[in-house]
N, C-alpha and C positions, 0 to 999 in steps of 0.2 A: 505495500500499499503506500502509495505517497499523499505524504498531508502537510501542506502548510499551517503554521499557526501564525496567529496574528492578535496582538495586544494594540488597541487605540479604545481609547477612552477619557481615562483621568490625565495621566502622563506616563512618559517612557514608554512611547509605540517602539515595537520589535516586531520581528518576524524570526519564525523559524522552520526548518524543514526536517522532516524524517521519511527516510523512505527504506520499507521493510525494516521497520523498526530501529532504522540505526539513525543516528542526529548525524545531518549533512552537514548542515551548517545554521549559525544563529547570529544576528548582529541587532542593535539597535538603529532605530533611525536618525539622532541625533549625529551618528558617526558618519552620513553621510550627508544630512541637513544642514550639519554645524549649528544646528540649534539645541543645545542644554535642555536635556529632558524631552526633549519634542516640541517645546513651547515657544508659540509666536504672541508677540504683545495683545494680545486679545483676549478677552473674557473666555471665548470658546477654543483657546489654541490649543489644548491639551486632545481634543479631538484629532489630533493629526493622523492620517493614516500612513503606516508604514510602506509606502509605494515604492520606496527607492531600496530600503533593503530587502522587503518579499521578491524586487524582481532579481535581486544579486543571490540571494539565496536560491532562486528558481535556476541562473544560468549558473551556478555554480553546480548542481546536481545537472545541466545540460537540460531541464525540463521546462515547459509553457504550461500556462494557465491550466490551459486545455489536458494536461496532462495528469493534472491531479484529482484522487478519489475523493479529498474531502479537504476546508478548510475549516481550523478551528479558531473560533472568535470568542476570545478569554473574557465575556463577560454576557448573561443573560436577560436582557430587559423584561422578560416574563415574571421575574423573580423580583423587581424592584417595588418597593411598596409604597404606599403614598408618603408626602413630607411628616403629615398627622402619626403616622403610624411610627415614623422612627425616631418624630421628636428633631431631625435637621432640617431645619425650614430653610432648604438651599435653592435659590429660584433655579440654579442650573439643571436640578434634578428633573425635572420635567423635560428640557432640553436632550439631558445624556439620552435619557429612556428615547426622546424619540430618534437623536443619531443610532444609537444602537439596533431600533429596531429597522431601519435603513441600511444597516453596514452591508447585509449581501449585495444590493444596488449598489452602495459605493464601493464594495471591492470587485465586482464585476465589470464596471468601468475604469475603475483602475488598472485591472489586472485584464485584457482583453483573452477573450478566448472563454474565461471562466462562467461558470455556470452558477448565478446567482443560490440554485438551491440546493448545490454540495456546500454554502456554509451551516458549518455547526454550532449552535452556541454552549458555549460550556461553563456554566458556575465559576465565576471568578475566583473563589475558593478553594472551587475544585482544580480546577487551572493550576492557583498556587501548591495545592497539596501535591498534586501527580509531578510538579516542575523538581519536588524535593524526594516524594516517595516512590517514583518509577525512576528518577535520575541516579538515585546513591545507590552506592555498591551494596547494597543489602535486602534483599528480596523480599524479606519481612520484616516492617517495622513500624515504630508509630508516629506520627506525624503531626505536627502541631505549627499551624497557619497566624501570624498576627500581622496585621498591619492598621491603614487607614480606614478602609471599608469596601466592601464589595457591595452588592445588590442590596442584602439587609441586614446583612451581619458583620461582623469583624473578626472573625475569628472561628478556625476550625480545629477540631483537636478527633483524631482518628488512626486507624491501622490500617496497612497495608499488608494484605495477603495475598499471593500467585497474581498480583497485579491488580487486586479488587481493593477498592477503598469502602472500607466500614465509617460513617460519621458515626461519634460518640458523645459529642458535644461542640454548638457555638453558643457566639456571644451576641444578641440581638443588639443594634444601634437605638439609642444613641450611644453606648457605654463603648468607648472605642481606646485602646492602649495606643495606637497609631497617633489618632488627631487629638488624642492629648498631647501628645510628644511632638505634633506638628505645631499647636496651640502655644505650648512654651516658646519652641523655635519661632515663631512669629513674635511673641513676645521682647524676646532678648535680640530683637532685630535682624535678625537672620531670612532667608526665604524658605517659606512652610514648603514641604513635600519636596525639598532638595539638599536644605542645611541642616538637617537632623545630626549628622554625624561631627558638627559644628558645636553642637549642646552638648554632645559625648566627652568630646574633649574639653570644652570648657569644666565640666562637673568635675575632671579630676584634680582643679584646682580651686576647688570647693571644699566644705564642710558640710553633712547633710541634717543640718539643724533643724531644719523644717522637717524633717522626715515623719518624725511621731502627729506631727500636726496634719500631715497628708493620709498618715495610715489608715483612716474610717474613708476618705475618697477615691483613693487609687488601692484596690484589694481583691484577693480572690472570694470567689463566692461558697467554697465547698463541694459547689456541682458540676466544675470543669469549667465554671464561666468567670466573670469577673465584674465588676463596679470601678466606674470612672464619672465620680461625679464630678459637676460643671464649677470649675477650681479659678478663683479671682486670685490672680498670679501678681496681680499691682498688690495687693497685701503684705507681700514677701520680698518684691522686689519693684523698683520704678519698672515700667516699660522702656523698653530703647526703640529709638530709628537705628533705619542703615546707617552704620559707620560709627555709630555711637559707643562711647566707652564705656565698658562694664566696670560694676565693680566688686566689692567680696560679695554683696548680699545676693547679687546677681549667679555668681560662680558657686554660693551656696545652694541659691534654686535650685539651679542645674542638676549640683549632686545630690539635692535630696529627691526631687523627680526619678532622675535615675536609679537610686537605690531603691523606691517603691517598685517602679518598674522591675525591676532584678527580682524582687521579694515574691513581687505577684506570679512573674513566669514561673520562680521555682515553685510554686505552689500547683501553679497550671500542670507544669511538668512530672510534679509529683503524684498530683490527681491521676493523670495520665496513664503513669506506670501503673498505678494501682491498677487501671481497669484492664492493662495490657499485659504486663510483668515482661515485654519485648527488652532485648538488649540494647536494640539500636533504636535512637531516634532521631528525624529528619527534620528539618525546619524551614520554613519560608515564609516569603509576607517581609514588606519594609522593615517591619520591628525585628528581623533577623538577620540583618545589615548590623545590629548592635554587639558589636565584637565583645563588650564590656559583662552584658549581660550572657552573651553565649559561653565566654569562660566558665563564667558563674554556675550555669545549668550545668556544663562538661566538669566542672571539680565537686561541686556539691549535690546535683542531681543524683538519680538513681539509673539512670542511661550508663551501660559502657561502652556507647559509642553516640556521639553527637555528628552527624554530615548536615552542613550547611547548604543551598544551592547558591553557588558565585553569584548569578544573578537573581537574587532573593525578594528585588524590588518588582514593579510590574512590569519588567521589561520580561523576567522570566516564565511570565504568564504565556507568554508568544512560545515557545518548548512546552510546558506544562500542558496547555490546552491541546497539542498538538501530539503528545504523549498520550493523552486521555483519550482521544479519539482514536486514534491508531491502536489503542490496546483495544476499544468497542469496536473494531472493523477486524480482528482477528491477529493483529499483530502482537509479538511481544517485544515491548521495548526495551533496548537494552540499555546499560547506566550509564551517563553522561562521561564520553572518552575526557576530558578537560575541560579548561574553560577557551582554549582558543581556538573558536568557533567561527569567528569573524574573516576577514578579507585577508588575502596575502598574495604577496608581487613574485615574481620569479625575478636571478640576477638581471637578467639582459633586461626586463621589465624597468627595474631600478636604476639600472644604469643607462638608459633611455633616458627617464625624468632627469638623471644628472649631466646628461649633457644637454637635454633640453634647456636645463636652468644656467647652463653655461656656468656653471661652478667648479672650480679644480677639487678632485678628489683622488682619493689611494685605494687601489686594495693591496692592503698587508697581506703578508703570508698567514697570520692568523691574526681576525679581527678580534677577538677574546683577548689575546694577548696584546693586541695594541690598546684596547680599552682601559687593562689592568694599571698598563702603565702611565695612562692619563689620569687614572682615579688616585694611583699612587704619589703621583704629584699635586694632588688636592685639587683634579680638575674636575668639572660639573661633564656627564656623558650624556645625552640622547642617545638611548638604544631604542632602534625600530627593528623587530627581526619575526621572523613568522609573520602567522596569523594573529590578529586583533584578539582582544580577549572578549567578552561575553557577559556584562556583570559592569559593574562599577570599579573594581577594582583594577591597577595593573601588575601582571604577575611575569615578568620579564619577558615583555614583545612590544607593549608600550609605556616602556620606562624613562624615567630620567635617574640616575645612578653620581652617588656621589660616594667621598670615605667617610666612614662613620666614628672615625679617631679625634675630631675636631669637635670642640665646644660651639665655634663660631659658626660649624655650618650648617645648623639646625635656622640659624634666622638667615644664612644667604640663601638656602632651599626654598625657604617662604619667603623671602625677597623676589627669587627666580621664578616664580610662581605668582606672585602679586597675591599673598593671601595673610591672613592674621597669624602672627606669632605665637599665638596658644598652640595651635596645630603642628602633631606631631610629623612624624616622616618615619617611614618602617625599614627594618633589615630584612633582607635575604640572606638564606642562611643553609648551606646544603642540611639535605635530612640526616645524615648519618653524623652529623656535628650539633644540630640544636640542643638534643639535652644536655650536653656539658654546659650551654651558656643561659637557658632560656627553661624555666620549669614553669610547672602550675596547667597550662595548658594543654593541648593534647598535640600531640609529635606521631606521624608528618601532621603539617596543616599547610597546604600549598595552597590555600584560596585566601589568606590574609583576613580569616575571619571569627578570629581570636584574639584576645590579648595574651601575654605571656608572661609571668616576672623574669624581669634579666638578672641571673645572677651577681650578688654583691660583690665579687670580684672584678667583674665584666664590667660595669659599671661607669666606672673612670675610663675604660676601655673603648668604649663604643659609645659617647656620651651624646651622639648627633640623633642616636635612635632611642635612646633610654626617656621616656616621658618621665614627666615632672612625679609621678606616681610610681615608679620604679618598673614602668613596663614596657611593652614593645607589643605591637602588632605584626606579629614575624609572617614569613614566607618562604615556608622550608621547600627547597629545589629538590627532585630526583632526578639524577644525572642520567638514568636510562630516558628518561622522559623530554627531559631540558638538557643535552649535552651541549650545549653553545654557551647557555648560561653557569653553570656547572663548572666547564672550564675555564671561564670567566672569573669566579669564584676563587677557584686554586691558583690562576696568575696571579691576583691580587694579594691573595694569602701569602703566597710566597715572597712577593714583594715587602709587604705590611707586617707579617705575622697574625693580620687579623681575618678571620674565616667568614666575614660579613662584610656586606657592602649596603650604602642607603639605596633603598629603590621607592620612589613615590612616581606616580602617574604621569607621564608627558603632557603636560598642557598646562596654562595658565588660567587665573582666576577666572571662573563665570564659562570658560570654553569647553566643550566636549574634550573627550581622550585623543590625541591625533590618532588618526586611521590610516588612512594612506600615505603615500609619499610626498604630495603635494603640502598635505599636513604640516610633515613632518619638517621640511626643509622652511616653509614660512613659520614654523617654533623655533627651530634653529637662527632664524635670520632676525628672527626680534628679540630673543632671551639670551643674555648673558650666558652662553655655555659652550663649552671650549671643542666638543667632539659631537660631531654626528656621526653614530654606526648606524649605515643604513644597509642591511644586506652585507656581504661581505666587504663592503667599501666603508669609507670613510671620510669626512669633510670635517677639516679643522679650521679653527679661529684663531688668528693670532692671539696670544696670551695676553699680551700689550696693552691690549683693550680692555681686559678684563681687570675685575677687581682680584687681588691675591689670595 
């Protein structure tokens, strides 16, 4: 069966393709349109169809829309209640419902040759659940989905057995841990449905002194659900506008809500395990991108294994919807092969881009060693290799790399990206070296979705990647799966004695992650980066133009 998955309603439009149960490709529309989260500056901006990414995933498989057996649309308008039923009086809901009802016609228009009747609605949280439960390497698993909202609920707890989902609990709106965190994000002067990770980072600078007062408003209810009473955050810290300076009270508020989120999630996880007794838990939904909470679930929860979908946000529902429909049509979806499911280019295609750009470039004997040499000299490297990542994390394909051993490099990297100075950067490390440096979290951790304690003896050696609370959001590298990245790490350690390299996404603030060679060249041209490593080629910038 050939099944295309589509997410297009709230944000993060994306497309994914399964052929005979195998994931062929998956990509977010923002990587093509260059509009972060797929949003145009209009109220209905999030209703952008992923026509460019859908066209690409089909082309990658050599298919046309007419070749498809089904298209999974990860939202079912038939399940949408009235605003009176949800308690969320959102003027956009009526329009969203109408848009989703017309999605088959829209898709048939933008994908010529597609029959509108091939479009299948998949409930939003079922699509999220499938993106975890069917994509994980555990055939039997408990699955927990938490996000802002779906059609009528904000949460699903269930179990996958032989590809079949049993729903055990869900939480009706208006109660929503995702919307609560979005409200806090906006209160702190950040962009909701976009900047929640900034709140998580800010929380590390605060103390949860308001947590006790929030305990009745944010808590599990003992039946698999939870309560999120409406909170006036201004009672704890003044509302901030974009760019305003935050104070201790704001960090304390972030820490307090973060703690209540973690405690509530732990209660939900324990309830779910009590119902299933499984050894493996899989997570999806935007809340599953909260690395700190994930780590507490792993460390303190009853499950032996915790697997998080790397595209846990709404983009991942394109993949999950396709998996759910493929299963319904008789295929056995295979686990996700990795997160590198996006576009890639041959050496010849990359060289053609460089030639067209009329830019001086070299082809070193070993690009990994050439990069390690620049990093050891405290240069910053733009790393563009292989297929791009599906999801929000740079995992060694579209990355900015740096030396982790200099305190000043955190500020330097945040300046390169043009973002807030309280934001951490992450380390990448060979999987077999990780346990000697990083503790508490799961190892391997290939998708950068958990935080780990940095061993005290290492904190002064790798200060760039050690967050203010002594943790790091690591990416472990499997040398069999990522031989080029592994070789770069080994070459860097040979020069410096450090088995860790700074890894953050290859983009600047407000821009989607770099995806194609043109994006890479534009980013290199505008940011103070010493070296662009693109395929087997390198492009150098004179160090005299950069700060040491």
